[in-house]
All heavy atoms as an XYZ file, in Angstrom:
692
protein
N    -123.740    228.326    273.756
C    -124.535    229.085    274.631
C    -123.696    230.236    275.235
O    -122.632    229.956    275.682
C    -125.175    228.189    275.718
C    -126.058    228.937    276.603
S    -126.850    227.848    277.853
C    -126.810    226.261    277.280
N    -124.121    231.459    275.223
C    -123.326    232.599    275.653
C    -123.616    232.855    277.187
O    -124.573    232.163    277.781
C    -123.464    233.789    274.844
C    -124.881    234.397    274.934
O    -125.685    233.918    275.664
O    -125.094    235.352    274.144
N    -122.924    233.799    277.696
C    -123.084    234.147    279.166
C    -124.542    234.733    279.424
O    -125.138    234.313    280.471
C    -122.075    235.258    279.413
C    -122.246    235.840    280.814
C    -121.259    237.052    280.988
O    -120.608    237.448    279.990
N    -121.283    237.672    282.126
N    -125.008    235.394    278.529
C    -126.420    235.895    278.651
C    -127.478    234.870    278.838
O    -128.361    234.945    279.609
C    -126.839    236.966    277.615
C    -125.842    238.208    277.629
N    -125.957    239.137    278.615
C    -124.940    238.563    276.707
C    -124.986    240.035    278.287
N    -124.430    239.750    277.252
N    -127.298    233.890    277.974
C    -128.234    232.747    278.022
C    -128.154    231.960    279.290
O    -129.173    231.595    279.886
C    -128.006    231.732    276.796
O    -128.059    232.607    275.607
C    -129.055    230.768    276.715
N    -126.989    231.864    279.880
C    -126.726    231.186    281.098
C    -127.531    231.903    282.197
O    -128.181    231.381    283.112
C    -125.262    231.090    281.495
C    -124.595    230.015    280.653
O    -125.212    229.067    280.243
O    -123.311    230.008    280.600
N    -127.410    233.301    282.086
C    -128.151    234.112    283.153
C    -129.547    234.078    283.027
O    -130.334    233.990    283.918
C    -127.625    235.539    282.993
C    -126.232    235.822    283.429
C    -125.727    237.170    283.002
O    -126.323    237.801    282.284
N    -124.680    237.502    283.665
N    -130.116    233.932    281.715
C    -131.515    233.873    281.404
C    -132.063    232.596    281.954
O    -133.193    232.461    282.444
C    -131.835    234.018    279.998
C    -131.561    235.366    279.344
C    -131.715    235.353    277.784
C    -132.584    236.420    279.991
N    -131.319    231.487    281.876
C    -131.773    230.143    282.263
C    -132.108    230.187    283.744
O    -132.954    229.368    284.259
C    -130.764    229.109    282.031
C    -130.605    228.827    280.552
C    -130.227    227.418    280.280
N    -130.018    227.144    278.876
C    -131.026    226.907    277.968
N    -132.208    226.858    278.424
N    -130.806    226.701    276.767
N    -131.491    231.069    284.473
C    -131.813    231.175    286.031
C    -133.243    231.696    286.216
O    -133.791    231.616    287.294
C    -130.881    232.064    286.699
C    -129.446    231.438    286.720
C    -128.441    232.411    287.288
C    -127.018    231.787    287.185
N    -126.038    232.772    287.680
N    -133.908    232.240    285.129
C    -135.200    232.809    285.238
C    -136.288    231.755    285.045
O    -137.481    231.975    285.377
C    -135.442    233.898    284.239
C    -134.597    235.088    284.425
C    -134.878    236.063    283.159
C    -134.825    235.826    285.629
N    -135.881    230.553    284.646
C    -136.946    229.448    284.390
C    -137.641    229.158    285.692
O    -137.032    229.082    286.685
C    -136.182    228.181    283.760
C    -135.635    228.481    282.351
C    -137.150    227.090    283.803
C    -134.876    227.378    281.782
N    -138.954    229.120    285.567
C    -139.739    228.848    286.697
C    -140.355    230.117    287.411
O    -141.297    230.042    288.175
N    -139.749    231.285    286.953
C    -140.339    232.575    287.600
C    -141.730    232.897    287.006
O    -141.940    232.626    285.784
C    -139.357    233.684    287.325
C    -137.940    233.438    287.907
C    -138.085    233.686    289.414
O    -138.777    234.586    289.944
N    -137.312    232.797    290.183
N    -142.446    233.569    287.847
C    -143.788    234.113    287.335
C    -143.596    235.504    286.956
O    -142.879    236.289    287.565
C    -144.810    234.033    288.461
C    -145.280    232.515    288.641
C    -144.681    231.833    289.686
C    -146.185    231.981    287.805
C    -145.063    230.436    289.849
C    -146.582    230.680    288.063
C    -145.989    229.896    289.017
N    -144.306    235.972    285.984
C    -144.339    237.360    285.510
C    -145.635    237.657    284.743
O    -146.485    236.854    284.507
C    -143.078    237.666    284.681
C    -142.846    236.711    283.509
C    -143.768    236.989    282.340
C    -141.366    236.840    283.024
N    -145.850    239.003    284.489
C    -147.061    239.290    283.607
C    -146.636    239.720    282.232
O    -145.639    240.434    282.071
C    -147.699    240.593    284.283
C    -148.471    240.264    285.484
O    -149.128    239.233    285.515
N    -148.180    240.958    286.653
N    -147.340    239.159    281.295
C    -147.064    239.315    279.942
C    -148.384    239.919    279.355
O    -149.383    239.110    279.212
C    -146.602    238.099    279.132
C    -146.395    238.280    277.699
C    -145.319    239.083    277.304
C    -147.252    237.755    276.804
C    -145.145    239.168    275.868
C    -147.055    237.953    275.420
C    -146.017    238.727    274.963
N    -148.327    241.210    278.975
C    -149.607    241.853    278.429
C    -150.779    241.609    279.232
O    -151.813    241.238    278.801
C    -149.777    241.264    277.064
C    -148.730    241.695    276.042
C    -148.911    241.189    274.692
N    -147.776    241.592    273.857
C    -147.575    241.106    272.643
N    -148.364    240.208    272.126
N    -146.475    241.473    271.954
N    -150.612    241.658    280.638
C    -151.694    241.545    281.509
C    -152.033    240.130    281.892
O    -152.936    239.916    282.703
N    -151.292    239.109    281.409
C    -151.643    237.678    281.705
C    -150.604    237.164    282.573
O    -149.320    237.326    282.303
C    -151.708    236.875    280.459
C    -152.905    237.101    279.548
C    -152.674    236.380    278.291
C    -154.196    236.703    280.235
N    -150.886    236.508    283.770
C    -149.779    235.834    284.554
C    -149.233    234.722    283.785
O    -149.981    233.866    283.216
C    -150.513    235.425    285.726
C    -151.945    235.466    285.385
C    -152.219    236.403    284.272
N    -147.938    234.676    283.696
C    -147.289    233.564    283.020
C    -146.049    233.156    283.771
O    -145.608    233.666    284.742
C    -146.651    234.138    281.631
S    -147.891    234.703    280.460
N    -145.590    231.962    283.370
C    -144.388    231.361    283.961
C    -143.372    231.154    282.725
O    -143.674    230.668    281.669
C    -144.655    230.023    284.590
C    -143.458    229.340    285.139
C    -143.711    227.975    285.607
N    -144.595    228.067    286.816
C    -144.385    227.453    287.981
N    -143.317    226.658    288.056
N    -145.139    227.566    288.951
N    -142.076    231.382    283.095
C    -141.049    231.127    282.110
C    -140.797    229.714    282.222
O    -140.340    229.125    283.239
C    -139.761    231.914    282.398
C    -140.031    233.463    282.334
C    -138.574    231.623    281.320
C    -138.908    234.396    282.904
N    -140.911    228.963    281.011
C    -140.739    227.571    281.037
C    -139.462    227.046    280.282
O    -138.986    225.905    280.517
C    -141.943    226.832    280.507
C    -142.188    227.095    279.099
C    -143.194    227.012    281.483
C    -143.291    226.179    278.403
N    -138.878    227.922    279.500
C    -137.695    227.513    278.733
C    -137.035    228.801    278.095
O    -137.698    229.780    277.918
C    -138.017    226.557    277.575
C    -136.842    225.982    276.795
C    -135.951    225.141    277.706
O    -136.237    223.978    278.077
O    -134.948    225.805    278.131
N    -135.754    228.547    277.758
C    -135.009    229.620    277.027
C    -134.481    228.933    275.739
O    -133.795    227.882    275.865
C    -133.837    230.152    277.877
C    -134.249    230.669    279.174
C    -133.093    231.170    277.023
C    -135.239    231.767    279.255
N    -134.934    229.311    274.584
C    -134.442    228.874    273.308
C    -133.392    229.704    272.772
O    -133.471    230.940    272.816
C    -135.542    228.905    272.392
C    -136.828    227.995    272.693
C    -137.880    228.177    271.667
C    -136.538    226.534    272.943
N    -132.254    229.033    272.397
C    -131.093    229.764    271.876
C    -130.498    229.036    270.654
O    -129.434    228.499    270.791
C    -130.100    229.853    273.039
C    -128.891    230.795    272.677
O    -129.195    231.768    271.851
O    -127.863    230.539    273.218
N    -131.270    229.061    269.630
C    -130.891    228.201    268.442
C    -129.731    228.739    267.698
O    -128.699    227.968    267.385
C    -132.038    228.205    267.468
N    -129.678    230.129    267.512
C    -128.452    230.579    266.699
C    -127.371    231.216    267.553
O    -126.495    231.730    267.103
C    -129.030    231.550    265.655
C    -129.744    232.774    266.231
O    -129.746    232.936    267.413
O    -130.197    233.589    265.432
N    -127.620    231.372    268.895
C    -126.729    231.910    269.789
C    -126.643    233.480    269.817
O    -125.889    234.112    270.622
N    -127.484    234.087    269.061
C    -127.501    235.569    269.088
C    -128.664    236.242    269.645
O    -128.633    237.349    270.141
C    -127.406    236.121    267.638
O    -128.523    235.760    266.805
N    -129.911    235.598    269.476
C    -131.056    236.184    270.215
C    -131.897    235.109    270.820
O    -132.707    234.490    270.246
C    -131.888    236.878    269.085
C    -132.976    237.752    269.696
O    -133.051    237.934    270.916
N    -133.786    238.357    268.785
N    -131.622    234.913    272.167
C    -132.443    233.889    272.896
C    -133.917    234.326    272.887
O    -134.267    235.483    272.857
C    -131.801    233.868    274.230
C    -130.973    235.066    274.427
C    -130.700    235.569    272.922
N    -134.721    233.314    272.995
C    -136.223    233.500    273.199
C    -136.681    232.988    274.528
O    -136.242    231.868    274.870
C    -136.927    232.822    272.048
C    -136.558    233.245    270.614
C    -137.268    232.317    269.610
C    -137.190    234.678    270.358
N    -137.475    233.773    275.212
C    -138.162    233.170    276.413
C    -139.392    232.508    275.943
O    -140.153    233.011    275.138
C    -138.551    234.315    277.295
C    -137.517    234.765    278.472
C    -136.267    235.319    277.813
C    -138.194    235.650    279.399
N    -139.691    231.253    276.465
C    -140.912    230.568    276.289
C    -141.795    230.793    277.519
O    -141.370    230.436    278.553
C    -140.675    229.138    275.952
C    -142.033    228.437    275.750
C    -139.733    228.945    274.791
N    -142.893    231.355    277.264
C    -143.823    231.584    278.368
C    -145.112    230.812    278.321
O    -145.710    230.577    277.208
C    -144.333    233.147    278.428
C    -143.140    234.092    278.306
C    -143.820    235.517    278.187
C    -142.304    234.067    279.529
N    -145.597    230.316    279.458
C    -146.825    229.539    279.496
C    -147.764    230.252    280.392
O    -147.462    230.584    281.601
C    -146.599    228.183    280.024
C    -147.928    227.354    280.058
C    -147.756    225.952    280.469
N    -147.205    225.181    279.367
C    -146.561    224.194    279.431
N    -146.253    223.579    280.652
N    -146.022    223.506    278.381
N    -149.021    230.558    280.023
C    -150.032    231.171    280.792
C    -151.081    230.180    281.177
O    -151.208    229.066    280.610
C    -150.651    232.274    280.104
O    -151.519    231.791    279.031
N    -151.921    230.519    282.094
C    -153.095    229.673    282.553
C    -154.224    229.712    281.609
O    -155.119    228.960    281.687
C    -153.525    230.070    283.937
C    -152.579    229.653    285.042
O    -151.667    228.720    284.756
O    -152.446    230.219    286.126
N    -154.013    230.770    280.711
C    -155.167    230.828    279.698
C    -155.008    229.605    278.808
O    -153.975    229.122    278.402
C    -154.841    232.086    278.926
C    -155.901    232.353    277.803
C    -155.435    233.611    277.076
O    -154.620    233.529    276.196
O    -156.108    234.674    277.399
N    -156.178    229.053    278.327
C    -156.126    227.846    277.564
C    -156.646    228.125    276.189
O    -157.475    229.001    275.954
C    -156.972    226.734    278.099
C    -156.347    225.955    279.365
N    -156.245    226.621    280.509
C    -155.707    224.776    279.422
C    -155.494    225.876    281.322
N    -155.270    224.773    280.647
N    -156.038    227.419    275.175
C    -156.592    227.525    273.828
C    -156.880    226.186    273.263
O    -156.502    225.129    273.874
C    -155.562    228.309    272.928
C    -154.228    227.517    272.898
C    -153.128    228.403    272.069
O    -153.433    229.486    271.819
O    -152.104    227.794    271.832
N    -157.704    226.081    272.294
C    -157.999    224.776    271.651
C    -156.983    224.301    270.697
O    -156.561    225.073    269.897
C    -159.388    224.882    270.919
C    -160.515    225.209    272.012
C    -159.673    223.552    270.309
C    -161.843    225.496    271.297
N    -156.495    223.172    270.875
C    -155.459    222.610    270.095
C    -156.040    221.660    269.027
O    -156.620    220.570    269.354
C    -154.423    221.920    270.859
C    -153.209    221.330    270.068
C    -152.212    220.554    270.966
O    -152.612    219.736    271.734
N    -150.868    220.833    270.805
N    -155.825    221.912    267.778
C    -156.346    220.997    266.780
C    -155.392    219.744    266.506
O    -154.213    219.892    266.859
C    -156.361    221.841    265.468
C    -155.272    222.926    265.662
C    -155.308    223.109    267.135
N    -155.969    218.712    266.087
C    -155.249    217.502    265.778
C    -154.645    217.697    264.378
O    -154.766    218.736    263.726
C    -156.026    216.289    265.892
C    -157.193    216.106    265.031
O    -157.315    216.942    264.081
O    -158.029    215.226    265.190
N    -153.970    216.604    263.855
C    -153.384    216.808    262.506
C    -154.370    216.990    261.380
O    -153.938    217.249    260.272
C    -152.561    215.501    262.282
C    -153.332    214.183    262.223
C    -152.346    212.989    262.175
O    -151.172    213.110    262.343
N    -153.019    211.837    262.070
N    -155.574    216.786    261.619
C    -156.631    216.936    260.593
C    -157.316    218.323    260.784
O    -158.332    218.578    260.058
C    -157.645    215.797    260.617
C    -156.995    214.562    260.216
C    -156.577    214.128    258.918
C    -156.427    213.485    261.057
N    -155.958    212.951    258.952
C    -155.947    212.506    260.317
C    -156.603    213.449    262.447
C    -155.266    211.333    260.912
C    -156.006    212.266    262.959
C    -155.396    211.344    262.236
N    -156.898    219.096    261.894
C    -157.508    220.381    262.001
C    -158.664    220.279    262.849
O    -159.427    221.399    263.095
N    -159.040    219.213    263.515
C    -160.189    219.143    264.398
C    -159.836    219.427    265.832
O    -158.889    218.845    266.294
C    -160.879    217.829    264.195
C    -161.391    217.617    262.794
C    -162.131    216.306    262.663
O    -162.807    215.770    263.690
O    -162.226    215.751    261.556
N    -160.557    220.186    266.502
C    -160.290    220.531    267.890
C    -160.765    219.396    268.777
O    -161.851    218.922    268.708
C    -161.006    221.762    268.287
N    -159.875    218.970    269.678
C    -160.226    217.949    270.615
C    -159.797    218.248    272.076
O    -160.233    217.445    272.915
C    -159.533    216.670    270.229
C    -160.073    215.958    268.928
N    -161.296    215.330    268.974
C    -159.648    215.978    267.747
C    -161.600    214.973    267.766
N    -160.644    215.401    266.926
N    -158.890    219.135    272.294
C    -158.467    219.299    273.608
C    -158.048    220.815    273.882
O    -157.625    221.474    272.962
C    -157.376    218.364    274.054
C    -156.034    218.645    273.374
C    -155.080    217.557    273.834
N    -153.707    217.900    273.311
C    -152.661    217.545    273.904
N    -152.630    216.870    274.978
N    -151.513    217.926    273.425
N    -158.095    221.242    275.159
C    -157.681    222.571    275.522
C    -156.233    222.477    276.191
O    -156.042    221.529    277.001
C    -158.623    223.234    276.503
C    -160.049    223.392    275.791
C    -161.025    223.951    276.637
N    -160.733    225.309    277.121
C    -160.820    226.387    276.400
N    -161.361    226.324    275.183
N    -160.573    227.642    276.870
N    -155.368    223.381    275.784
C    -153.986    223.247    276.307
C    -153.619    224.708    276.781
O    -154.109    225.692    276.259
C    -152.923    222.729    275.213
C    -153.302    221.344    274.707
C    -153.081    223.625    273.971
N    -152.645    224.750    277.682
C    -152.209    226.016    278.005
C    -151.484    226.878    276.920
O    -150.912    226.231    275.977
C    -151.089    225.820    279.154
C    -151.381    224.442    279.540
C    -152.003    223.683    278.463
N    -151.712    228.132    276.923
C    -151.190    228.913    275.838
C    -149.715    229.198    276.055
O    -149.335    229.568    277.245
C    -151.894    230.337    275.817
O    -153.280    230.141    275.650
C    -151.373    231.209    274.660
N    -148.861    228.953    275.074
C    -147.469    229.350    275.108
C    -147.132    230.386    274.170
O    -147.729    230.498    273.061
C    -146.603    228.055    274.805
O    -146.919    227.609    273.550
C    -146.840    227.103    275.973
N    -146.139    231.375    274.565
C    -145.766    232.313    273.656
C    -144.224    232.440    273.751
O    -143.626    232.040    274.749
C    -146.285    233.676    274.164
C    -147.822    233.750    274.044
C    -148.338    235.041    274.694
N    -149.607    235.308    274.506
C    -150.668    234.701    275.235
N    -150.358    233.877    276.227
N    -151.924    235.006    274.929
N    -143.564    232.942    272.756
C    -142.125    233.220    272.771
C    -141.934    234.724    272.710
O    -142.643    235.520    271.999
C    -141.391    232.530    271.609
O    -141.882    232.971    270.360
C    -141.498    231.065    271.742
N    -140.919    235.240    273.390
C    -140.577    236.602    273.465
C    -139.206    236.753    273.232
O    -138.275    236.108    273.956
C    -140.947    237.259    274.804
C    -140.544    238.688    274.894
C    -142.449    237.044    275.218
N    -138.742    237.516    272.271
C    -137.316    237.819    271.901
C    -136.742    238.700    273.029
O    -137.400    239.473    273.606
C    -137.222    238.503    270.575
N    -135.428    238.544    273.178
C    -134.770    239.287    274.234
C    -134.091    240.594    273.626
O    -134.223    241.595    274.259
C    -133.642    238.411    274.968
C    -132.772    239.197    275.937
C    -134.346    237.283    275.697
N    -133.520    240.371    272.443
C    -132.711    241.421    271.835
C    -133.321    241.805    270.506
O    -133.928    240.960    269.768
C    -131.256    241.103    271.532
C    -130.523    240.731    272.846
C    -130.210    239.320    273.083
C    -130.201    241.675    273.808
C    -129.575    239.034    274.262
C    -129.501    241.259    274.918
C    -129.209    239.946    275.189
O    -128.543    239.731    276.376
N    -133.146    243.062    269.941
C    -133.605    243.376    268.583
C    -132.441    242.997    267.682
O    -131.354    242.377    268.044
C    -133.923    244.779    268.496
C    -132.750    245.762    268.832
O    -131.631    245.382    268.791
O    -133.036    246.960    269.055
N    -132.626    243.394    266.434
C    -131.604    242.989    265.416
C    -130.285    243.663    265.520
O    -129.238    243.167    265.074
C    -132.139    243.226    264.025
O    -132.502    244.649    263.774
N    -130.251    244.727    266.301
C    -128.969    245.475    266.580
C    -128.382    244.977    267.887
O    -127.312    245.554    268.300
C    -129.262    246.924    266.687
C    -129.693    247.476    265.380
O    -129.268    247.054    264.365
O    -130.498    248.451    265.409
N    -128.863    243.923    268.557
C    -128.342    243.397    269.778
C    -128.791    244.208    271.071
O    -128.185    244.035    272.095
N    -129.712    245.139    270.896
C    -130.196    245.957    272.045
C    -131.363    245.236    272.773
O    -132.095    244.631    272.107
C    -130.610    247.326    271.515
C    -129.628    248.116    270.948
C    -128.449    248.393    271.690
O    -128.567    248.770    272.818
N    -127.162    248.179    271.351
N    -131.356    245.406    274.000
C    -132.379    244.756    274.861
C    -133.818    245.308    274.363
O    -133.950    246.518    274.344
C    -132.153    245.018    276.286
C    -132.849    244.267    277.368
C    -132.452    242.819    277.163
C    -132.577    244.812    278.694
N    -134.740    244.472    274.115
C    -136.078    244.956    273.640
C    -136.786    245.558    274.856
O    -136.765    244.979    275.933
C    -136.841    243.742    273.000
C    -136.370    243.360    271.679
C    -137.107    242.044    271.241
C    -136.731    244.464    270.627
N    -137.604    246.594    274.575
C    -138.433    247.188    275.676
C    -139.336    246.114    276.316
O    -139.641    246.169    277.405
C    -139.190    248.374    275.147
C    -138.266    249.485    274.812
O    -137.197    249.652    275.466
O    -138.642    250.414    274.048
N    -139.902    245.295    275.430
C    -140.934    244.362    275.849
C    -140.255    243.307    276.853
O    -140.866    242.901    277.817
C    -141.545    243.514    274.632
C    -142.649    242.588    275.076
C    -143.223    241.974    273.802
O    -142.578    241.436    272.912
O    -144.508    242.009    273.807
N    -139.067    242.930    276.489
C    -138.349    242.061    277.556
C    -138.074    242.762    278.792
O    -138.201    242.171    279.864
C    -137.026    241.566    276.890
C    -136.269    240.671    277.786
C    -136.744    239.436    278.192
C    -135.034    241.129    278.329
C    -136.012    238.705    279.075
C    -134.392    240.361    279.165
C    -134.867    239.138    279.607
N    -137.681    244.080    278.686
C    -137.336    244.803    279.984
C    -138.602    244.929    280.800
O    -138.579    244.808    281.968
C    -136.871    246.131    279.640
C    -136.462    247.047    280.916
C    -135.361    246.302    281.684
O    -134.242    245.890    281.049
N    -135.566    246.139    282.895
N    -139.855    245.094    280.169
C    -141.082    245.134    280.794
C    -141.318    243.843    281.575
O    -141.893    243.763    282.627
C    -142.249    245.464    279.908
C    -142.191    246.901    279.347
O    -141.449    247.806    279.815
O    -142.801    247.132    278.300
N    -140.974    242.689    280.975
C    -141.125    241.445    281.532
C    -140.341    241.366    282.778
O    -140.738    240.838    283.774
C    -140.802    240.275    280.492
C    -141.782    240.041    279.327
C    -141.214    238.921    278.459
C    -143.166    239.523    279.992
N    -139.043    241.655    282.585
C    -138.233    241.602    283.770
C    -138.626    242.512    284.940
O    -138.591    242.116    286.164
C    -136.758    242.175    283.413
C    -135.946    241.320    282.570
C    -134.517    241.899    282.282
C    -135.732    239.849    283.168
N    -139.225    243.630    284.536
C    -139.864    244.540    285.590
C    -141.007    243.897    286.382
O    -141.387    244.307    287.500
C    -140.247    245.981    285.027
C    -138.975    246.731    284.586
O    -137.876    246.353    285.045
O    -139.210    247.619    283.745
N    -141.757    243.038    285.674
C    -142.970    242.359    286.256
C    -142.606    241.071    287.047
O    -143.617    240.485    287.576
C    -143.919    242.148    285.125
O    -143.556    240.999    284.451
N    -141.442    240.765    287.069
C    -141.084    239.502    287.800
C    -141.503    239.573    289.151
O    -141.372    240.581    289.875
C    -139.602    239.150    287.753
C    -139.081    238.539    286.527
C    -137.572    238.551    286.576
C    -139.577    237.185    286.285
N    -142.068    238.471    289.793
C    -142.524    238.587    291.197
C    -143.387    237.474    291.566
O    -143.387    236.459    291.890
């Protein structure tokens, strides 16, 4: 885990707006050490199918957002998320 990921972990629990939806940062994924992903959960619910594809329950929607592009530059979408923290 690099220094940037440590800094990102401090954002866990923060609320922000993602594409107009209020979300909370619930986790930072850093599998390869080069491009961490923010995991966001919104209050919007979606239907979750079981292993046979039948819908049985509604769960909060989760999304992942990349922090850097393939060149290691901060993505505009991530910067927009940081700007919406509050």
